[in-house]
N, C-alpha and C positions, 0 to 999 in steps of 0.2 A: 318878308317876303309877301305877306299876306294880298300885299296889291296890286301885286303883279300881275300883268293880262299876259298868259304864257300859250305858244300854238304848240303843236305836235313835232316841231321840228328844232324844238327849244329843250335840252336834257333839263325832263321835270325834277329829277331825285334832285338832281344838282343843286336847285332855288329849294332844296329847304321841304319840300309837300312832297307826299306820299300821293302815289296814283290810287290807294286802296278809301285817299281820305275824299277825293272829287267827286265822289257817285259811282253810281250802276252806268250811266250809258256813259261817262269818259271813259272811263274802266274798259270796258265795250269797244270802244270804238280804237283806242289805243292797241286793241287784243287786233279791230281787222288792219289798222296800217300794219301795223308788226307782223302779217303777215302774206300783207302786197298786195291787198284789194284798193279799188276806188273809193277813196269815202273824200266828198267833198269838205275843204281847206276851214278848221273851225282852229278855234283859238278857247283858251274857259280864263274865267275868275273863280280866280279859290273860293271857298266861305267864309272865311275870313275875311276878305273885300265885300263879298255880296254882305254879309251879315250888318259891316260898318257903313253899309253904298259906298262906296269911297268918290262914286262918282260926282257926290251931293259939295264932298268937298278939295279933291285933289286934280289938279288946273293938269298940273302929269301925269296920269292915269289919265283922264280924258283924251289928252295929246298921244297916248301911246296906243286907246279905242281907235281913237278918226285914224288914225298910222296905216293901223290895219288894218280899218277898213279901205284906204282909196289902195292900198297896194293889191289888195285883195280884184278891187276895180276893174286894177291896173292889166291886172295878170287874167284874166275871165273877160272882161266887159257887161258884167255886170256885178254890182254893186249892195243888189235884196242881200239878205239875212236871214235866217235865223234865231230868235233867242232861244233856249230848252231849259230845261232844269233840270237838274244830273245831283243827284241828292243819294245818299248810304244807304234811306227805305226804299230808295229806287231798283228794281231793274237786282237784286237776290237770287238767294237760290230757294229760297220758300216763303218770300212775298213780293210783290211785283208795282207794287200801289202803281199799276199799268194806265197810265192817262191823268190821273189825280191831281198833278201840276202843272203853270200854265206854260203856254208854249207858245211867241209869239213871231209872225215875219214881218219883219223888218226895210222900208224900200226907198228910208229919206234917214241921210245920218242920223239928222238933228231927233231921231224921233227916239232913238237906241236906247237914251238913261232914262229917259222916260219910259221904257216899255223894260226893265230894269226894274223899274219900282214895280211896274204895277203885276210883275210878275212872282218879286219880295214878298207884297201886298197881300196877294190869291196864294202861295204858299204858311204865307205865317197866318191867314183865315184857314188851310187847310189842316192846318195843325193842332189848330183851336176845336174841330170839328172832332177830328182824334184825342180830342189828348194828348199831344205830344206837344213837350216843349224846348226838344234838342233841336237848336238852328246848325241844319250841315247843308243847307240849299246853296251848292257851285252853282256857275252862268253857263253855258257853252254858247261860243257867236259863229256860224256854221257861214259854210255859203249856200243860198238858197237856190235847189234846184228842180228848174223845173220839170217834170217828170211826164212823157205818156200819155208812162199806167207801171203803178205802186202797185206794189201791196208788201205782206208778210210771208211768210215759210216758216215753219219749222221741219225739225229734223225728224219730228213723226206727231202725227196727227197726236193731242192732246187728250182726245176725249172717247180711241176707240184706240191705246197705243200699237202698235205693230212694228219693229223698225223694219220690217220688208219696205214699208214704207214711210215717205214722205210727205205732209200736205202744206200747199201752200191758199193764197185767195190777191185777186187781183183785184185794181181799175180801174179807170181811164183816170189820168192826172194825177194828184195829190191822193198820198197817202189818208189824208185828212175821214174822210166819205168812210174808207174799210175799217179806222182803230174808233170812229167815235159814233159806229153803228147805226148809223144813218141813213146805209142803203142796203144791197143783200148783193153781195158781190162775184164774180166769177169765183168759182172752189175747185180746185183739181190736186188728183192726190199722181205724188211718182216713185218711180223705181230710182233706182240711185245709182247701179252696173246694169247696163248703161242707162244716163237719163234720158224716162220714158215716159211720158205724161202714162197714166193707163184710166181716169177717170175722171171727168170733165163737167162740174153741173154749172150753167150758166147763166147768170147774171144779171140786175138790169144797173145802166151807165156801169158798166162794165167787158172790155175782152173777150172776145169768145173763146181764146187760144191765150198760150202762152209760144214764145218762139223757141226751136230747141236749142238754138245754139244760149239765147235767153236760160235757158231755164241750165245747161251742163252748166254754167257760170254763178247759180246760185247753189246746185249739187256740189261744187268746190266748194263756196264759203261756208254753206251749213259741217260738212264733212270737216274742213280746218278747224273750224271754229268751236265744234266738240270735243278736236283733240287738246282746243285751249284750254276748254271750259270743267272738260271732264264729264261733262253733262252732255245731257240733248237741249239745242238750246234754238232760239228764234231768232230770226234775219229781219230788220226794215229794207226794202229795198226801191231804187223809180228807176227809171228804163230813160232815158234824153235824146230817146231817137237813134244817135251812136253806143251808147257802154251804157253799163250797169254799174248804179252810183249807189253803195250803202250803207245807209244810217247809222243803225242801230246791230247790238246784238249782243243779247243776253241770255237768262238758262229759261229753261219751261219750268216755270212753278211751280203745279201741278200736274198726274200724270195719272190712267188709270188704265190698267194696262184691258188687249181686245179679250175676249172673257175664251178666244180658239186657244190662246199658248196657254190658257189655267191645265192643268190636269183632266182626265176626264172621269175620275173616280175617285171616291175619298182617299186623302192623302196628309202623311203631317213629315214638315222639315225635318228633318234630319238632324237638328242642330246645329249647324251645321254656320249657325249665322256665328257661334263661338267659335268657330275656327278656320272658316274658311270669308276671304273677303268676295262679297256677291256683288254680281257672280262670277262663278269658276269661268278663269276666262276656259277656251283648250286645251291647252298643255295641261291645266293642271289637272281636268274633266278626263284625258289620258291617260297622263304618271302617276295619278292619282286616288281618282275614285275607287275603278274596280275591282283593287286590294283590300282598300278598307269592303266595298262593301260586300265583297267575296268575304270576309274572314266576321264581319259584323252582323254578316245575317244568312246566307248560306250554311254558311258553320253552327248557326245557331237553330235553324228551319232540321239541317240535322242531328241533333238530340233530341229532334223530335218527328225523330222517323220521317220527315218529309225532305222528297228529295225533289227542288225545285231552280229553276234558276230568278233569278231578284231583277226584276226590270223596277228600276226608279225613273223617274220623272224630270223633268229638268224646267224649273217656270222660272224667267229672270236670274238664270243658272243658277239658282236653289233648286236643293237634291228635297222629291219629293217619294216618303214612300210609301209604298200605300197600305191602306189600313188593314187586307185581308193577308201580307205579310206579319203583321204584330201578331196578327192574333194568329193564327199559323205555331210561332215563336211561341208565345203565349201559353196553347195550347190550356191544361186544366188548371193555371195559375189560376189563385183565389184570386175576390177580386180588395182581399184584406193587406195580401202583399204588394200591391198593386205601389210604386213610388208616387210623391206626385210629376218626375216626370213624366209615367207613364201612362198616370188617370190623364194629363196632357192630352195624349191622342183619341183622345174618343171623346171630343165635347159633346156636351149633353143634346148638340141640334147636328151630329156626326147620325145619317141615318144606320152604319152599323157599328153601333158602339156596345164596347166591347161588352158582353150579357153575359158572363161565366158568375155565376149564384154559391155554388160549392163553397161553404167555407171552410174544408179542411185541404181538400187539395191534397188527396194522398197521393195517388197520381204523380200528381207535379214536383211531391218531394222525391219519394221515390226514382222517377223516371231524374231527376237534379243529381240526386247523390250518386246514383248509376257513371252517369257521368263525370261526376268526377272525379272518381275512383277508377272509370276507365281511362282516362287523361291523366290518372299522377301527375303525371312526369310535370306537366307545365299546369296544372290545378292546383294538387300537395304542396308540390317542389315550387313554386310557383316563386317566392324570393330568388330563391337561389336559383334557376336562371333565368331573372332579371340581374342580377349582380355581378352573372358569369356574359354576361350581356354586356353590360356599360361599362365593363371589364375591357372587350373587342370593341365599342365604341373608340372610348377612350386612348387605346392603342394606334387604333387609326388616324386619331384627334393631333397624336402628340406627333405621327409621320405625316399630318397636311402639309407642317409648312417645306420641307421636303418639296414638297411635286411644286414644279414650276408648273402652271396652269395654266400659260399660254404659249411652250411650246408641249404641251402635249400630243403626241399622233392621233389618228383616228382613232384606233386599235386599241391605244393606253388610258384614250375617254373613257370610249364603253367597257374598256377592265373596270376604269376607276365605279363609274358609273354602277355596275352590278354588283361588285363589292358595296355597296350604300342601299342601292335597292335592294340584296337579301339580308341585311340588316335591318330595312324595313319590313321586310314579312317576315321574318325572326321576329322581330317585334309584335304585330298585329298580329301572331299566334301567341304568344306572351300577355301579352297586354287586353284581350280579351278575358283571357284567367281573371287577368288582377282587378278588372271590371268588374269579373264578376263575386270575386270574394271583398273586397271592397264596398260593393253592395250589400251581400251577405252580412257580412261582418257590421256594419252599420246602423243593417234592417233591426237586425237579432239582437241588439243594445248595448253597439258600437257607440251610437251616441251621446246615450249616458255615464261610457264609460270616461269618453274625452269629459266628460261636463265637469262629471265626479274627478279625472284627475288635476282640472283648471283649480277649483276649488282648494286643493291640497295642495295645490305650489307646483305643480307635477306639467313644464310646459314643453312642445315639443313640437316643433312649427315646423311648416311646413315647406318646398324649398318654394314658392310663391308667398308666403309671408316673411322669410327672410331675403326676398330679393326686393322685395316692397318695402322691407325695412333699410335698406342701402340705401334704397330712389329719395325713400324719405328725407333719412339724413342731407347727403346727396344734396337736394332742392333746398334743407335750411343752410348748410355750409359751405357749397360751392369746394368742396374738397378739392383739386383735381385729381387725389389717390385713388379720391371712392367712387370719382365719374371712372376711372380707368380699371378697378375692379369690375364694375355693371357694365363696360363694354369685354371685358378679356373674360370674364365671370354669365354672362346674359347677355351680351351680345349680339347672340345667338338670336335671341327672340325674336320674334313678330308677332304681328297683333292679331296675327290668325298664320293659317296655315300653307295661301295662296301665294304662289309663287311671287304676284303681281304686287304683291305689299309690300312698303318701307321695312325694315329692319327693325327691331324696337330700340336700338341704340340709338338709331336717328332720331326718334320717335322721342325721350327721353329729352334732352333742353328745351323742348317746345311744351312742355309741363306745368302748369302754372304751382307752385308750391299749394296755397289755399283749397285748389279743387283736392290734392292727393291729401291735405292734411283735414278735411272734412272727413275724410273715410277713413281715415291712420285708427282708429278706436277701434275699426273691425276687424282690419287688416293683422293688428303685431298685437303681442298675448306677450305682457313680462312678469317676472317676477316681484313677489310684492316684502320687501324689505321688513316692514311691521309681522309676518309672520311669528305665531309661539313655536319657540325650539322645536315641540315637540309634534309642528305640522313637520318643522324640517327632517326631523328622524324620519316621522311617515315617509317623508315623501320619497327620503332616501329610499325605503328601502322598497317602496311597492311600483318605482321607476321597471323595474328588467320587467316585470306582472303585465304594467301597462304597456309598456314599449309595443310591443308585436301588433297587439292590435292597434293601435297608432299608426302604424310599419304601413297596416295592411288598407289600412284608409287614405292613406298618405300616398301608397303604390301609385295610385290611378292620378293622380296630379303629375305624381317624381317620374313617371316615364313619358308622358307628352312632354315635358318640357325636355325633356332630354332626346325625348325623339324629336327635338323642333331643332337642334344639332345639326344632325341626320339628312333635313330636306334645308340644312342651311348651305350645309355642303356642298348638297346636289340644289339647289341654286345659284351656289358660285360656280359650280361648272356648268350647267347651263348660259350662265353669260358671257362667259370666257369665251363660248362661240357664236354667244351674239355680238361680240366683240368684233373675230373677224369677218362675221354679216356686215356689220357696218360699214367698215372697213371698203368691204366692197362694194359698196351701197345699194349692197337688198336692203336693209331697214337704215331707217330715219333715225329712230329712238333704239337704245338698247331693248327697253321693254318690251318691244314690240315681239320681241322674239316670247310673248307666255302668248301671241293668238297667231301660234301654228302647232297645229296637231302632233301627238307625237311622232308618226310616219315624215311628216312633211319635215319635220326636225333632223331626222337621223337620216333622210335621201338628202340632205343639204349636209351632212358633216363627209356621210360616206363615199359622196357624188359630186356636190356642189350644184346639182338640184336643188331651185327653189320658187316657189310659191306665188303666185302672180301678185305683186302690190294690191289691185284691186280688189285680190279678195283678203289681203290682211285688214284692208282700209272697210272694206262692213263689215270687217267681227268689230274690228272695235269702234266703227258705229254700234253695232248692238250690243256690243259690254259698255256702251253711256247709255243705251236705251234703259238696258236690262237693269243696269247698275242703279237706277232712279224709280223700278217699281217697289210698290211697300211689299213685302213679301207676308204673307198672312202666317201661323205656324198649323194652322189647316185650313184644309182648301177643300170641302164639300163635291161630292158631286152632282153632276148636272141637274138642277129641277124641272120636271116637269113642266111644258107651258103652258099659263091658266086660260083658262076656257076664253074664248070673245065672248063680251055680254053681246046679245040679242036687245036692238035697240038703243042701245049709246053713239052719240053721234060724236065721231071720229072727229079732229081735227089734226095736217100733219104741219108739223116745221121741222126746224132744226136745232136736235137739242147739242146744247152746246154747254153745259155742265152735268153733273154728280146728280145720278136719285131723284128719289120720286116719291109725289106731293098731291095731296087732297085736301082742299082751302075755299074759298071764298071768295068772290072774284070780286077788283074794286075796281075802276075804271078809271084812267089817269087820261085828264084833260088841260090840265095847272100845274107849276112846285110842287102848291099847297097839297097837290090830292097825295103827295111819297111821304106826308106822314101819315101813317095810318090811321083811320077815328073805327075800325071794324075789329073786334076779335081774330085771336088766332087759332086758329092756322086761317093765314090771308093770302089772297097774290093779285099781285097790281099786272093788270093788262097795259098796254099804250102803244104806240108806234114807234118808241127807241127808249133807248136807257143811254145817256150820254154821260162820256169819266166823270162831269164833277157835280152826277149827283149818283154816283155807286159808293156815298156813304151812307144811302137806303138800303144798303143791302142787307146791311143785320137788324133790318126790323120788319122783313116781309119773309115769307114760309114759299113763297114759288114767282116767276116772272114770267109772262108771254107778250112778247113782241110783235112787229109786224113785218120788224127790218131787224140786220146783224146778222150775225157768226161766228161764228168757235174763234176764230183772233184776230175778232173787236176786242178794245179793252175794257168792258164793263164784262162779255165773257169770260176772259182772264181774271178776271176778279172775280163773277161766280165761281169760278170753281174755286179761287183759293179757298172762299167762304163757305162753303160747300151747300151751293143756294142752289136750287134746281131750277133751271133759264131752258125757256124755248125758243127763240127764234122762229123771224123766215115763216109767221103764219098766218097766212095770207086774208087782208081779210077781217082779222081777230075783233078788233075798237067796234065793226057793225054786229058781229054773230053774234061775239058772247053780250050779255048781259050786267046789269051789275043785280051782285049775292048771285051767280051761278054758282054753283059746286059745281067745281070741276079738279081732276088729275090730271094732271104733271107728269109723264115719263121721261125722263129725259134721256133713257137708254131704247127705246122705242122711237125719241123725235115725236111722240105723238101728245094732242091732251084729248081729253072724252068729259062731254059734258054730262054729268050724273043725274041729276035736277036743274031745273033754271028756275029763274027766277028769287026774291028776297024771301020767297018760302021753303026753301032749300035748307033751311034750319041750322045747327051747329054739327057737324057730321064731320069737321076737319079730320081727317088722321094721317098722324106720320108715319114713312117706313124709310 
């Protein structure tokens, strides 16, 4: 089927072609069509047909193309089409290759096949430049829309991302002027609920504003596409005077959070990336975080005789605990006692670095052991308490099959939920002491005990090691009984504790054998059959002695594993209510329930009151944006603003990328200037940079351009390459001279001339 031309009206999978094999542009267009948006009629030539250039030898194929073009002309009265590249390299989550490959407008039918050849030739030359040898180019033939206004809109500003606002740019007529960076478009920010423009920065060759009805359609498309991609998106659109046509939808490849979203003080992520999906949804935030924070931090503060509430920060949904809380908890703890995890709390650049230099830490030890004995029921008898809790949980699990969740009345549902909640509270009380003892035993020689035990043949695997062993065996053999065992014993496991995440059992079939096998040696410990008989006897005699400390060390992991069973039951309970919501058309998708708060959920359960759909939509949008942020382990407090340097000439522009750099200027007057002939760090200054010239991004340390904007293709690629770029710097090529030493600051959107002329020397500094 490689030589078949097919359109969106045809069932593509039935033709034996995977949609994902047709490239990012095709996938985006299909998603737009699926959601009912106006997309110009298009057809696709698959990568196999393009590679063979079948139009050179297959008359039937050429006839099929001609027939499709004539049909399009009869339907629309216009036979102009645009041929667009669609490669797997383009429009992916982490790389876009924006504008790199060629698109051509074709006005006469006889030019089609020559144009297809030009696109293939250009694609191959660009692949050679990038030292890539895989051919995966599909070509889209699409009705050409002569728009009166065209633009690009992002569901969030990619440079200073804040989910409260979307960002867009537009120009008169077609998008070419905007995406190739050859003009300064009208830029605007807008809200989603209601769709309203809040800031406009007028450009040249561009409209002064965007009509309200046009903005409403664009906002609707952005939010729907975000739900499809589960990630922030950008869309290209054009307005022909009657309707808005959507030409493309794709991921935003790079995002940087606005500084206003960061914690205002030094704080560290509470390692929730190991347990929670990021970011945490409103339901999880209400139902899980408060009791966990209370047990893990408030109670620990009480041990240090400090009564205080713990306020945590949420950045991107991830939880950040202020360093002042950790410092109060650690008290007089000596530095040498801190585990590697705790040392990560206070990196070298942290202004509130942990400063306790006391060697012995006598007060810390006396206080710690006093609290252990004071809370002997939980601390000294933690193994006994744990076994009792596990038995109670197993009894509930045995009864679970008897419950008909779909027919539960509100009172019965709440009673069952409260039972699970009380188990959670009890678990957290036990788990806190289990963590403490596990750390004590491990830090006071437990790791050496385990190492010695393994050497003499004593293997007491943790619950994760057993689960992973079963998983690896299943992936090797694909035996159905092993699959059933995985689902029955470990199917409650999830990737993390957030309700929004998929079940571990649902992920198992997607794992690749070789990926697991690479780490297999680290996960599984087996007995060595060649050990001497004396070592086997020694192993048998010492096993009871080693069993207790190893149980203490494995206890923390075992407890979390068992707790996930309770969380899984809670998730099933909530989803049963969600089914009722879906039947009443209150939510479109079952997973939408996680975007309610706990109080809103109870309001529906008890009185059928439900939150407005636009609030749910806004929370889903925020989730998509937050989910894409890179969340550092440590976030420092706000640094003092540096003093303004007197006498430094400053130019204003638009910071379209990230970072800051100091380097020497080279003026671009011809394409040959793209090849640097000055020492690094070096800054290229020119009127514009088109997508065909973006191959030079890796050769320069910064760019200053007179035209362009945040959504132009060169700017998109500059963000991906992490190269500082300032655009819309008026008259830059006349103000700056060859050899000037300049500082580019993308955050402040400024260019500072530090020293003039070629005598500035090599003062380059990278930040």
